[in-house]
Structures are given as structure tokens and as C-alpha cells.
DRENKOLTOR-583787 format. One record per residue: residue number from 1; chain; x, y, z of N, C-alpha, C in turn. Coordinates in steps of 0.02 Angstrom, whole numbers, plus 50000, padded with zeros to 5 digits. Layout:
   rolo   pagu      nX      nY      nZ     caX     caY     caZ      cX      cY      cZ
    NUM      A       X       Y       Z       X       Y       Z       X       Y       Z
...
This chain:
   rolo   pagu      nX      nY      nZ     caX     caY     caZ      cX      cY      cZ
      1      A   50876   49664   50724   50815   49688   50694   50830   49728   50631
      2      A   50891   49748   50621   50908   49786   50561   50918   49859   50577
      3      A   50938   49895   50526   50953   49966   50532   50889   50006   50539
      4      A   50891   50054   50583   50833   50098   50593   50839   50160   50549
      5      A   50781   50183   50525   50778   50242   50483   50730   50292   50515
      6      A   50744   50355   50508   50698   50405   50532   50644   50416   50479
      7      A   50590   50448   50500   50531   50455   50458   50545   50489   50391
      8      A   50591   50537   50389   50607   50571   50327   50635   50524   50274
      9      A   50681   50481   50295   50709   50432   50249   50656   50382   50226
     10      A   50614   50361   50272   50560   50315   50255   50512   50347   50205
     11      A   50495   50410   50217   50450   50446   50171   50480   50448   50101
     12      A   50544   50463   50096   50577   50467   50032   50578   50398   49998
     13      A   50595   50347   50035   50599   50279   50006   50531   50253   49986
     14      A   50479   50269   50025   50412   50243   50011   50374   50287   49962
     15      A   50399   50348   49950   50364   50393   49906   50300   50419   49937
     16      A   50301   50429   50003   50243   50454   50040   50263   50516   50079
     17      A   50215   50556   50096   50230   50616   50136   50236   50596   50210
     18      A   50270   50639   50248   50275   50629   50320   50205   50626   50351
     19      A   50163   50671   50327   50094   50674   50353   50056   50609   50341
     20      A   50065   50580   50282   50031   50517   50266   50056   50461   50311
     21      A   50121   50458   50321   50149   50405   50365   50123   50414   50436
     22      A   50121   50475   50459   50094   50488   50527   50020   50468   50531
     23      A   49982   50482   50478   49912   50463   50476   49905   50387   50480
     24      A   49945   50352   50441   49942   50278   50443   49960   50252   50512
     25      A   50003   50288   50547   50018   50269   50617   49957   50281   50661
     26      A   49924   50338   50652   49865   50356   50692   49809   50304   50685
     27      A   49801   50276   50625   49748   50227   50613   49773   50155   50620
     28      A   49831   50148   50649   49860   50082   50665   49873   50037   50605
     29      A   49892   50066   50549   49913   50025   50493   49988   50010   50495
     30      A   50025   50056   50520   50097   50047   50528   50118   50080   50593
     31      A   50162   50047   50629   50186   50073   50693   50262   50074   50690
     32      A   50293   50129   50708   50366   50130   50708   50394   50073   50751
     33      A   50447   50043   50728   50477   49987   50764   50508   50008   50830
     34      A   50527   50071   50833   50560   50096   50893   50556   50172   50895
     35      A   50580   50200   50949   50586   50273   50956   50657   50287   50979
     36      A   50683   50342   50955   50750   50363   50977   50745   50390   51048
     37      A   50802   50402   51078   50801   50431   51146   50767   50499   51146
     38      A   50769   50533   51090   50736   50598   51084   50662   50592   51065
     39      A   50637   50531   51057   50567   50521   51042   50551   50518   50968
     40      A   50602   50519   50924   50590   50516   50852   50570   50446   50831
     41      A   50523   50443   50784   50502   50378   50757   50560   50345   50721
     42      A   50568   50280   50732   50619   50242   50697   50586   50182   50663
     43      A   50604   50171   50601   50574   50119   50561   50627   50071   50536
     44      A   50605   50011   50518   50649   49961   50489   50626   49945   50418
     45      A   50664   49905   50383   50646   49885   50315   50576   49852   50312
     46      A   50558   49807   50358   50490   49780   50356   50436   49834   50363
     47      A   50450   49887   50400   50402   49943   50405   50394   49977   50337
     48      A   50448   49986   50301   50446   50017   50234   50406   49971   50187
     49      A   50417   49906   50192   50380   49859   50150   50305   49861   50166
     50      A   50289   49868   50228   50219   49873   50250   50187   49936   50219
     51      A   50223   49992   50221   50198   50054   50191   50189   50045   50115
     52      A   50233   50007   50085   50227   49995   50013   50163   49956   49996
     53      A   50145   49907   50038   50083   49870   50028   50024   49918   50033
     54      A   50025   49960   50084   49970   50009   50093   49966   50056   50032
     55      A   50023   50080   50011   50025   50127   49954   49996   50095   49891
     56      A   50009   50031   49881   49985   49997   49821   49911   49978   49826
     57      A   49885   49972   49886   49814   49956   49895   49770   50018   49884
     58      A   49796   50075   49902   49756   50137   49901   49726   50153   49832
     59      A   49765   50152   49778   49735   50169   49713   49684   50118   49689
     60      A   49684   50059   49720   49635   50008   49701   49571   50014   49741
     61      A   49568   50065   49784   49507   50079   49820   49495   50038   49883
     62      A   49546   50004   49908   49538   49967   49969   49529   50015   50028
     63      A   49484   49998   50073   49470   50039   50132   49520   50023   50187
     64      A   49524   50068   50236   49572   50059   50291   49563   49992   50326
     65      A   49501   49972   50338   49490   49908   50372   49514   49849   50330
     66      A   49505   49854   50265   49530   49801   50221   49607   49799   50222
     67      A   49637   49858   50222   49710   49862   50226   49734   49830   50291
     68      A   49701   49847   50345   49719   49820   50410   49713   49743   50411
     69      A   49658   49719   50382   49647   49647   50379   49702   49612   50337
     70      A   49716   49639   50278   49767   49609   50236   49835   49609   50269
     71      A   49853   49665   50300   49917   49669   50334   49921   49617   50391
     72      A   49866   49608   50426   49864   49557   50479   49873   49487   50451
     73      A   49842   49474   50394   49850   49409   50362   49923   49398   50340
     74      A   49952   49448   50309   50021   49443   50287   50068   49433   50347
     75      A   50055   49468   50401   50095   49460   50462   50089   49388   50487
     76      A   50028   49363   50491   50017   49295   50516   50050   49243   50472
     77      A   50044   49250   50407   50074   49202   50361   50150   49204   50362
     78      A   50179   49262   50379   50252   49268   50379   50284   49235   50440
     79      A   50245   49218   50490   50274   49187   50550   50295   49115   50538
     80      A   50263   49082   50490   50281   49013   50475   50241   48961   50513
     81      A   50212   48980   50570   50172   48932   50608   50103   48960   50623
     82      A   50069   48981   50570   50003   49011   50575   49950   48957   50583
     83      A   49917   48952   50640   49867   48900   50649   49806   48909   50603
     84      A   49795   48969   50578   49739   48984   50533   49762   48991   50461
     85      A   49816   48958   50445   49848   48966   50379   49798   48956   50321
     86      A   49759   48902   50322   49712   48889   50267   49661   48945   50261
     87      A   49634   48967   50318   49585   49021   50317   49617   49085   50290
     88      A   49678   49099   50312   49713   49160   50289   49729   49155   50214
     89      A   49749   49097   50191   49763   49090   50119   49700   49099   50078
     90      A   49644   49074   50103   49581   49082   50069   49562   49157   50064
     91      A   49571   49192   50120   49555   49264   50120   49603   49302   50076
     92      A   49667   49282   50076   49717   49314   50033   49698   49305   49960
     93      A   49672   49247   49943   49648   49235   49875   49592   49283   49858
     94      A   49548   49297   49906   49495   49345   49895   49522   49415   49883
     95      A   49574   49434   49920   49605   49499   49909   49635   49502   49839
     96      A   49667   49447   49818   49697   49446   49751   49643   49455   49698
     97      A   49588   49419   49705   49533   49424   49657   49507   49496   49654
     98      A   49497   49526   49712   49472   49596   49714   49522   49643   49681
     99      A   49587   49634   49695   49638   49677   49666   49640   49668   49590
    100      A   49635   49606   49567   49637   49593   49495   49577   49624   49460
    101      A   49517   49618   49490   49457   49649   49461   49464   49724   49458
    102      A   49491   49754   49510   49499   49827   49512   49550   49850   49460
    103      A   49602   49810   49450   49652   49826   49398   49619   49825   49329
    104      A   49576   49775   49317   49540   49771   49253   49496   49832   49243
    105      A   49462   49854   49296   49420   49913   49292   49461   49975   49276
    106      A   49519   49981   49308   49563   50038   49295   49589   50038   49224
    107      A   49606   49978   49198   49629   49973   49128   49574   49996   49080
    108      A   49512   49977   49095   49455   49997   49052   49447   50073   49055
    109      A   49452   50102   49114   49446   50175   49121   49503   50209   49084
    110      A   49563   50181   49087   49620   50211   49052   49609   50208   48977
    111      A   49583   50153   48951   49569   50150   48879   49519   50204   48858
    112      A   49468   50215   48898   49419   50267   48883   49452   50336   48884
    113      A   49493   50348   48933   49528   50412   48939   49576   50423   48881
    114      A   49612   50370   48861   49658   50377   48805   49621   50389   48740
    115      A   49564   50356   48731   49523   50368   48671   49499   50441   48670
    116      A   49479   50467   48727   49456   50536   48731   49513   50584   48714
    117      A   49572   50571   48742   49630   50614   48727   49646   50612   48653
    118      A   49641   50553   48622   49654   50547   48550   49602   50587   48510
    119      A   49540   50584   48532   49487   50623   48498   49502   50698   48502
    120      A   49521   50720   48562   49538   50791   48569   49597   50810   48525
    121      A   49647   50767   48524   49707   50781   48483   49689   50786   48409
    122      A   49641   50747   48388   49622   50748   48316   49591   50814   48296
    123      A   49568   50852   48343   49538   50917   48329   49589   50974   48330
    124      A   49649   50960   48348   49702   51011   48350   49739   51012   48284
    125      A   49764   51071   48265   49801   51074   48202   49867   51035   48208
    126      A   49888   51004   48154   49951   50967   48153   50009   51016   48153
    127      A   50063   50997   48185   50123   51041   48186   50167   51030   48128
């Protein structure tokens, strides 16, 4: 199954706080692959990749249920013998469309913010 990592290493690799990872566990988005004899959470590389998907969905405004659904689709598609493959691919396409639209919206907001910052800078004395 691969090398196990404790939550601190996973948090560092994923760029997430321990609290955030524990929260994602509470809401069933990610589950540690194992526990140590002392009860510590142990994660594998696929767990870190799963956290990365969640982390990238969050700024695009996806809700927890959408994250859960997408992760389920990705899990099903990764098995290789998904009986609902066509349905899952169709839904995955919908997620891609939503993500692309949200990226376009964020780019537009960024252009507005950059224009505003430029306007403010124009009112400051030159150095």
C-alpha cells in the first residue's frame, strides 16, 4: 500500500493545517488509510492526492457535497471496471465545465482588482 505518513507530514506536504485535515476527516472527505498502534492517523500518497483535489476545489467555491461527489467519481473511475463509467465521465465533464467557468470569473475579478491597485498607485508620488 506504500509508505505511511503521520498527519504532520501530510499537512506540510498538502499545505493544509492539522485542523483542516481533521475537519475533512470529520465530514468524510478523506479518511486515514490506517492507524498506528498508538492510534495516530496514518496516510498514504493517494490520501495526500485526495487532499490536494479538495484544496484545489475550495477556492473555486465547490461545496462539501460536490467535493464528496467528485471524489467518489474519481475513486470509481480509478478502479478500471466502473459499471457507471459513462455516467461518471458525463458528470466529470460537468465538474470541469463548472471549474472552468469559476476560473474565468476569478480571472475577471483579478483584472478588476489589478486595475484598482493601478489606479491607487497612480495617486501616489513617484519614488
